[in-house]
N, C-alpha and C positions, 0 to 999 in steps of 0.2 A: 612328714611328709609326705602330699599328695601322691601320684603319677603325676605327670604332664599330660597328656594326650596332645601335641600339637597337627595342624595340618598342613602336606603338601599338597603344592598345587602345581600342577604341570598343563604347559597350555598347548591345547590339541583345534581339530577340525573334526565336524561331527561327519561320516562317512555314507550312516541309514542306522534308519529306527527302525527297529520293532517289535510291538508290543509295546512291552513297557522295557525294554531292553535298546540301550542308544550304545552305536558303537563311535568310538570316538578316535579319529589316527591324530598319534604323537609321534616326536620327533629327538630320538635318541640322541643326543650329543656326547662325546666323549669329556673326560673333564679340563680337555685344556683349551676345548673348545670357543672357552670365552676370552684366551690373550690376545695377545694385539697379534701376534704372528698368525690368527686360524686358516691366514688364506693360504700357509703351505699347507698347510694341511690336508687330508685326504675324502675322498667321498666317504672312505669305508668307517671315517671315524661318524656318520651319520647313519641313523638306522631310524626307519620308521615304523609301529607297531601300533597295531586297533587294536584299540583295551577295549573289551564290553563292559560296560555302567551301568547302573539301577537311577536313574535319579527318581526326585519323590513326588517330579510334576513334571509329567513331560510338556504340558501346552504351553507354547510358546518357542518349544525349539524346533528346527528345521536342518536338514541340508546345509551341508556348509557352512554354519554357523560357527565362529567360534569362540569355546568355551574353554574353560576349567577343569580341564578330573581333578579330583581330592581328595586324598585318600588319608588314613592316620600313620602319623609319625613307629603308631605299636603296630599294623599293620604290616609297613613294609618289615620290621620287625621280626615277626611271623613269618615271615615269606624268609626273608635271609636264616629262617633257622631250619623248616622245611629244607632248603632250597643243599644248604652249605651244611650248619652244626649239625646236622642229626645225623644225615649222609656220613660225614668224617665218624661223625666217634661208634657209628656202625661199621665202618673199616675198621678201626681203631680197635675196640673192643674185639671183633673177629678173626685181623689179626692179631692179637695175644693170647686168644683162647686159642687158637690151631697151633700156633707156635709152642704155647706151652706146654699142648700134651702130644704131638709130633716130632716138635724141633728141627723143623725141615720146612727152611726159607722160602722156599718156590710153592711149596703145595698152600702156605701160613697167604702167601701174598695174591695166589689165585682164590681162595677162598674167600679171602677181601675184599677183593673184586666182583668173586659172584655174590655178593653179600650186599650189591648194591642193585640187582634185579629184582629182591624180594622188594626191599624198601621203597623203592619207586613200583611197583606194582602196588602196592596196598595204595602207595598215594594216591597212585590213578584212582584203585578203586572207592576213595575216599575225595572224588574230585567233587562231586557240589556238597558236601559236608565244608571243605574247604571252601566253596565258593561264595557260600553262605555268611564266609568266618570274615571273607576278603574281599569287601563290596565298595566298587569305586562308584562316585557318585557326578554327578555335572554340576555347572555351575555358569551361567553365558556371563560371555566376559561384557565390562558396561563401559560404555564410552568416557576416558574421560578429558 
């Protein structure tokens, strides 16, 4: 059975175009924002984000245009692994190893937390490579 590589679309608006990069503003909603009592939700349930995209063809795109920001499900999964799974594994491994050798809980806990600094430093240093792997594209919204 082959791997399924579905596309994920999010509605947005182009805020600026610089060279081959198109910046799109999207509004991120909480999971409950689609329910029937959304009027009771606070403004804190919504966040605006600017996403840098790399469309194949930028001709015909303009600032203020409504577009779809398109990514793949595998991109989302990779982002989740980088942001949550791998750091969790680093913390757990360092905690276990340091506690095994020292039998000191406080030292183990501190070492586990401090181990996140090198992890995120490496992630920061590899940002250009990660940026090449996690590329969003844009598609103009069509009138229906």
